[in-house]
N, C-alpha and C positions, 0 to 999 in steps of 0.2 A: 418438377416436384414429385415426391413419392405419393403413392395413392393407396387407399385401402387401409388394411391393418398395418402395412409396412410403415405408414407415416404417423403412427401413434406410439407413444411411450406407455407401457403398462405400469401398474402400481409396482410390480416387482422390478421393472427396469428403473423406476425412479428411486426405488429403495437402494438398489445396487450403486447407482450413481452417487447418491447422497452419502451412503455408508463409506464408499471409497473416499469422497471428498473429506468427510470427517476424519478418517484415518490419516489422510495426508495433511490436512490443514490445521487440525486442533491440537496435536501434541506440542507442548511447549507454551501454550498460551497462558498457562498460570505459573510456569516455572521460570520464564524469562523476566528478570527484573525490568522495571520501567525504563525505557530507552530515551536517549536524548537525540535531538532536542525537540522535534516536533510532537512525537508521541506524548511526552510528559507535559508539554504546554497544553495540548488538547485535553488531557486527563485532568490537569489542575483547573483549567478554565471550566470544565464540565462539573467538577466537584464544587467549585465556588458558585456556580450557577445554581446547583441543587441546594447548597447551604443558604444562599442569599434569598432563594425563591424568585430572583429577577431572571426571567427567561428571555428577555430581549437583549440586554446589554451582555457583552462578552468581555471578560477580564482575566488576565494572568496576574495574580497578586493585585496590586493597585493600578496596573497599567492596562489600557484598552487593548484588546486583541481583535483588531478590525481587519483580518485577512480574508476570512470566508463567512458566509452566513451561518446562522445559528442551528442549522439542521442536525449536524453531527453531534453538537453539544447537547441537543435535546435527547438524541438517541442514547448517548453515553450516560447522561444523568438519569434517564429512565432505567437503564440497565443496572447502574449502581444502586438506585433506589429499590428496584424490584427484588434484587438479591441481597439487600442490606449490606452491601459491600463497598462502601464509599472509599475505604482505604486499600482496596485490592485491585491492582492493575488489570486482572483478567476480566473484571466486570466492565471496564471501559473498552476492553478489546472485543467483547461479544458482538456489538453491532458490525464490526468488520468481518468477523467470522461468519455471521449470518448473511451479510451482504456477499461475501464470496460464495457461500453455498447456494444462494439464490441465483448468482450469475452463472454458476456451473450448471444448475438445473435448467435454467432457461436456455443455455447453450445446447444442452442435450435435446431440449424439446424442439428448438428451432432447427437444429441439424436433422432431426428426425422428420419433422414436417417437410423440409425441403428435399432431403436426399435419402431418407429411409432410416430405419431403426438402428442398423449397424453404425451408420455415419453418426447419428445423433448421440449414441452411447459413447462412441469413440471420442467425439468432440468434447464431451463433457469430462470424460477422463483426462484428456489432454490438457484441457484448461486447469483442472484441479491439480495436476502434477507439476505445473509450471513454476519457475522460481519466483517470478514477480507476484503472482497471486498468492503463493505460500508466505512470502514476506508481508504482504499487506493484510492478509487474513489474520496475522498475529500481531498487528500493530494498530494501536488506537488512533487512527487518523481517518481521513475522508475517503480514501481512494478505493477500498473495497466496497463500501456502501455506494459510492458513486458509479462504480462499474455495474452494480446490479440495476441502478436506475437507467444507466446508458444502454445496457442490454435490453431492458424492457422497452425503452423508447425506440430503439433501433429495430428491434424484431417486430414491434407494432407497426412501425413505418414500412417494414418489408412486407407485411401482410397487406397493408393498404396499397402498396405498389404493385403487388401481384394479383390482388383480387379487388376489383372495382365495386363489388356488390357486398352487402352487409358488412360495411366497414365501420359502423358507429362504435362498436365495442372496441375495435382496435384503435380508432381515433381517440376514444376516451382514454385508453391505456397510454397512448402516446403523449397526450397532453398532460395527464397526471404524472407520468414518469418524468416528463420535462420539468414540471413544477417541483418534484421531489429532488431532481438533480440540481436545479437552481437553488434549492434551499440548502443543498450540501456543499457546493463549490462554485456557486455563481454561474456565469454564462458558458462554462466549458461544455456542458451537455448541449446547449444551444448551438454552439459553434460546430460540434461534431454532427448534429442532426442537420444543420443548415448546409454544411459542406457536403454531405451525403446527397441531399436534395438538389443542391446546385450541380454537382457532377452528373447526377442522373438526367437532369433537364438538358444539360449540354450534350451528354452522350446520346440521349433518345430524341432530342429536338422535340420534345413534347412536355407539357406540364398539366395536362387535363387530369391526370390521376391524382393531383393534389386536392381535387374536390373531395376525394374520399376522406381527407383529414378533418373535414367539417370545421374549418378554422373559426368560423363565427362563434359558436358556442365553445369550441375547444379552447380558444384563446381565453375565453371567460373562466373556464375551469383552471387553466394555467394561472391566471392572475388572482383567482380566489385562493390558490395555495400559496403564492409567493407575496402578494401585495401587503397583507396585514403586517408581516414582520418587517418587510423592507421599508414600509412607511413608518412603523414604530421606531426602528433603529435610526432613521433619518432624524426624527425629532429627538430621540434620546441622545444622540451623539452630535447634534447640531451640524449634521452633514459630514462629520469627520469620518465616519464609516466609508462613505462613498469615495472621499478623497484618498484613503489609505487602500481600501480594497480594490478599487477600480484604477486609480492613478498610480499607485505604488506596487501593490501585489500582482495585479493582472497586466495592465499595460506596461509597468515597469520591467516585466520579465521579457518583453518582446524585443526591445533594443539593447538591454543591458543584462549581463549575467548577475543575478542576485545571489548573495551569501556564497560567492565563489563557485556556483554551480554552472560553470561555463562548459562549452563543448562546440567542436566545429560541425558543420553539416555532415551527416553520415555518423554522428555519435550513436544514435539509436540503432542503426543498422549494424554497427560494429559491436554493440552489446547484445544483439538479438540472439546469437547462438547460445548465450548463457541465460539471458533474462527469460527466454521462452522455452528454456531446456526442460525436458527432453523433446518436447513437441516441436522445436525449432527444426529438427530433421525433417519431419513430415511437411511442415509448412513451406520450407524452401523447396523441397523436391516437388511440391505441388505446382510450382509456377508454370511449367509447360502445360499441365493439365488445365489449369485456370485459363491460360491464354487460348487454348483451343476451345474452351467451353464459355468464353466471354460473352457470346451473343445470347447465352441462355439468362432469362431475367433474374433468377436467383443468384447466379455467379456474378453477373453484372452488378447487382446490388452490393455484394460483399466487396468487390473491387472498389466501388464508389464509397463504401464505408472506410475501407483500409487506406487507400492511397492519399486522398486529400488530408485526412487527419494525420497521417504519418509525415507528409510533406510539411504541414503546418508546424508540427513539433520539431522537425529537423531544422526549420528556418528560424524559429525564435532563439534568442540568445541564451536564455536560461534553460538548462537541460538537467533532468533527473531520470534515471532508468525507468521509473514507473509511468512517465508521461504518456507512453504509447500503449499502456495497459488497456485502454478502451478499444483497441483494435483486436485484442486476443480472441474474444469470442468468434469474430468472423474468420481470423486466421485458423482457429481450431476446426471450424466447420469446413473450410476449404482443404485443409490438410487431411482431414478424415475422409472427405469426399473422394480426393485423389487416390487414397489408399483402397477404398472399397468399390468404387464405381469402375466398370470395364473401360479400359482405354489402352489400345494396343499400338498406339502410335510410337515409332521409333525415334529416339533422340537425335538430333543433328550432331555433327562432330563438335561444334561449339558448345552445344547443350551438354554433351558427354563430358567435355572437359570441365564446364562450370559445375556439373553434378559431382564430378570426382573431387574438385577443389572444396565444394561445400561439405561433402562427407569428411574430408581431412580436417576441416575447421571444427566440425561438430565432434569428431573423435577427440580432438584436442580439448574442446569444451568439456566433454565427458570426463576426460582424465582430470581436468581441473576441478570439476564438481566432486568427483569421487575422492580426490586427495584434500578437499577443503577441510573436512573434519580433523583427520590426523595432523595436518600442518598447523591448523589454529591451536589445537590442543597442545602440540609440541611447543609452538612459538610463544603462546600466551599464558600456558599454564605449566609448561616445563615437564610435561609427561605425556605418555601415550599409553594406550591399553588395547588389549586384543579385540575387545568388542567393537571399538570404533574402527580399528584397521579392517576387522572382518566385514563390517557393514560396508566400508568403502570398496573392498574387493568385490563384493556382491553387486553393489551399484554399478561398477564398471562392466562386470560380466553381464549384467541384465542389459545394459546400454549397448554393448556389442551384440548381443543376441537380438535386440530389437533392430539393429542396423542389418544384420544378416537376414532376418525374416522380412524386412522391408525390401531388400534387394531380390529376395525370392518370391515376393508378392504374396506372402502369407500374412494377410493384413491383421487378423485378430491376434495372432501370436506376437506380431510386431507391437501392436497397441498394448497388449498385456504386459510385455517385457518393458516397454518404455514407461508405462504407468507405474509399474512396480518399482522401477529404478528411481523415478522422480519421487514417489512417496517415501521410499527408504532414505534417499539422500537428504531430503529436507527434514525428515523426522530426526535423522542422525545429527544433522547440523543444529537444528532449533531446539530439539528436546533433549538430546544427549550431550553435545559438545558445548553449545553457547552458554547454557546455565552454569557450566563449570569453569568458566573463564573468569575466575575471581579478580585477576589482575585489572581487567577493564571495568568491572562492575564496582566502581568506587563508592557511589552513593549508598548502597545497602551496608556495606562495611563501615562507611563513615557514620551512618545513622545509628548503627549498633554501637560504635565506640562512643558516640555522643551520649546515648542513653546510659551507658555504663559509667561515664565520667560525670554526668550531670549532677549538680548539687540539689536538684528538685525534680519532681516527677514530670513537669512540663517545661523543659529547657527551651530557651530562645537562642537559636543558633545564628551566628554571624559567620560567613565564609568569604574568603578571598585567597586566591583568584579562582578557585573552583566554584563556578556559579551556574551549574547545570540544572535544568528544570527537574530532572529526576529526583534531586535532592529536596526540592520544594514539595513534590508529590509525597515522598516518603516521610518527611519531617512535619509537613503541614504548612500551608500557605501563610497563615498569620504569624507563625513561630520561626519563619526562616527569613533571614536578611541576606540578600546577595549583594555583596559590596564590590564595586568596580575597582576601588583603590584601597590601600591600607588606611588612609585617612577616613574613608567611609566606614571601614570595618571598625576603626577606633570609636567613632561616633555612635555606630549602631550597638557595640558592645557595651559602651558606658551608659546607654539609654535602656538597657535590657534588664538592669537591676540584678538581684542576687541569683537569678536563674540563667544568667548569661553563660553561654559556651561559644567559643570561636574555633574555627578551622582555618589556619593560616598557612600559606605556602612558604617553602624555604626562603625564597627571595624577598618575601614580605615581612618576615618575622621581626627583624630588627626595627623597622619602621613601625610596626604595630605595637610592640612592647614599649618602645620609647614614646610613642604617642600617648599610651595609657599612663605611663609614668608622669608625663607632663601634666596629666589631669589628677594625679595623686592616686591612681588605681594600680595596685600590684596584682599580678597574675602568676600562675604556675602551670607548668606543663602537665597535661593529663593523658597523654597518649600520642601516637603517631599512626597515621594511615597512609600507605604507599600504593601507588598503582599507575595506570596510563589512562589518560583521558582520550577515549577513542573518537571523540568529536573533533579534536584538533591535533591528536597525536602527541601531546605533551605528557612527559613523565612528571608525576606529581609526588611530593611529600608533604602531607598536611599535618601540622602539629596542632593538637587540641589544647586550648587554654581555658581555665576557669579562674575565677577570682581567688587570690590567695587568702587563706584564713589565718 
């Protein structure tokens, strides 16, 4: 561990890290429309929770949403209420942004405490520039907030592991963070902490340090945080929450790929060059350094954090890129440590080949990241512009400069170029390109068309087959009817009265109009909205219908 002033972040250091993280993570948070499907489901359920005043039960429209605990819905509801922005998606994204900022700052603090100020600051910048965190920070879901709680729990556990004296404060933080994480996404945080502890016990062949966790009162603190809601939802749902959240959402992901999110073992490793880009360069090149330093307690802890968690997520059937995000703070710390700490060992022949292969993969990933903006704008919006292309050229140039400085062992220049490349790349994608891809943002255009065609100020919208949650968020939960079939759309439209509007797909038009005619209801076309549903790839043509006058 570093000692003295070298292992402390100054206020100026923290401001630098947080300021950079804000520049990288915040742009686009209010410009991106609500996204399908998970984000909009979370936002709708949070809005309904706030409107109903029922902070125990979780619902999307009239259906229970029993996948995760209520913690994230409380945070999103509080954010929307605080800013009086119930209809604005950015208000529901703020907890994710704040969680990401907290994770970055904790990573910088931990890296500094373990390896020195340079390593800590660099680790924070690396995490802030990574793709996965940039995506999650702009999305109203659980994962960025969960990362903050995992980072707090793991870094507190690390301090207990390294220091057997004066551990009460760290133990309290560990159990409190464990409780918060349990309220955000169930036992995922417990699994990660438990896997880390088990790996350390096996590796060290000792467990005496666990006394520093003060499990007696610590477990009581944990239960005080989680038990009230978990008991309340059990009674409220007659046990259905546990059947769905544990039996379907959690255990169901282990043996079977849910919602077509399948992948073979090695899925996360294959995506790593892109998912942790640009810091994936440093993290992979750090492997020889980490292996040589594995007997050092701080490095050993990080390995015990990363490896078991990674193996677990590679083993389960359901896979999404962000599942290994909880390992990124540790990877950032080790990647930065390998850059800044002296190590003159020469690579073996096999190591040199592996290093060259990884560099080639990373360069290819850099080219893909740099080209993402212009390609998306060209393919999905049918245009390109000089600013987007210019930003992409600069991103690639900065990435190559980071590689050169890494090979030259000029650590700060490498980190600065990589961080700048990451920040510019994701700002270009999320704040410049993505909001302009109107073809895929069907819900905002459909909502505008409905308002223009509606026969009254508060129309009731029936839609089939476009039944995405983003439309529910934009149009309102009570005033949106998602019909699975044309027959359901007919019944919903007929029951909506004079304020009825329907958005019907090309293949469903004939059955819809005929079904209404059979009920003696005549309709007229009031507009057409075309686009591509990015959730399933389908091209859509939705015709708006209102009652004929």
